[in-house]
N, C-alpha and C positions, 0 to 999 in steps of 0.2 A: 332698551328693555321693552319687551312686547306687553300688550295689554294683559295676556294670560299670566305673564310673570309678575306684573304689578298686582294682579288679583291675588295670586298666591302669596306674595309678600304681605299684602294687606291682611289676608286671612291669618297668616302666621303671627302677625302683630296683634290680632284680636286678643283681648284679655279674657281668660277663663279662670275658674277657681279649681286649683289642683294643688295637692301637697300642702294643704292648710293655708293657702294664700292665693291671691289674684296674681296671675302672671301671663305673659304672652303665650298663646297657643303653641308657638314653635318651641318653647322651652319645656313643654310637658314631656315627662319621661315615660318610658314603657311601663314602669311600675305604676305610675299615676294613671295612665290610660287603662291599665287592667283594673285598678281600683275603681275608676269611674264606671267602667262597664259593669262591675259587680254591684256597685252602689245602685245603679239604675235597674239592674235585674232584680235586686232585692225590693225595690219599690213598685215593681210592675204587679198589677193585680187585674181587677175587672173594672168595668165602667170607665171613668175618666183616666185612671192610671194605666189602662191597657195600651194607651197610645205611647207610653214610655218604652214599651217593648222594642219598637223599631229603633229608637234612639240607642237603647242598650245594645242592640244587635250591631249598630253602626260602630259604637265604641269597641265592641269585641272584634269587629272586622279591622278596625284601625290597629288594635293590639296585634292581631295576626299578621297584618301587613308589616308592622314595625319589626316583628320577629323574623319574618321572611327576608326583609331587606337589611337586617342587622342594625336597625336604627335605634340609637339610644334616646333620641328626642324626636318630636314630630318634625322639626326643621331639617332633620337628616333624610327625610322621605323625598321621593320624587314629587316635584311641585304639582304635576297634573293630578296625582292621587290626592294631594291635599285639597285641591280645588274641587275634585269630584266628591269627596266625603264631607266637606265643610257644612253643607246644609243639612245632611242627614244626621250629623253630630250636634246640630243646633249651635255650632260655633258662630255661624252667621244665620240670620233669619231665613227660613225656607221661603223661596219666592221673592227674595230681595227685601229691602227696607220698606216699612209701612209708613215711613216719614215722607212728606211731600216737599 
């Protein structure tokens, strides 16, 4: 398994809150992705919450990608797409871990 594939598998295993519970990112469904995008759009405002808009847009992009690829869950997506979107979704910390 390549490093990129290991990275994708690690991202898919990251736990996120969706559907009323914590679960691996790879198990998040299209409906849950849509709901997360809407939830974030609803909290976007001005000042500090304005930064949420870019995360909301990323979740919306994920929903569109899932629709285009006919993916029922995030795990059904192309692994490269998962890696490319993970930081913008805040599934993994942008810029890598802050832990030393």
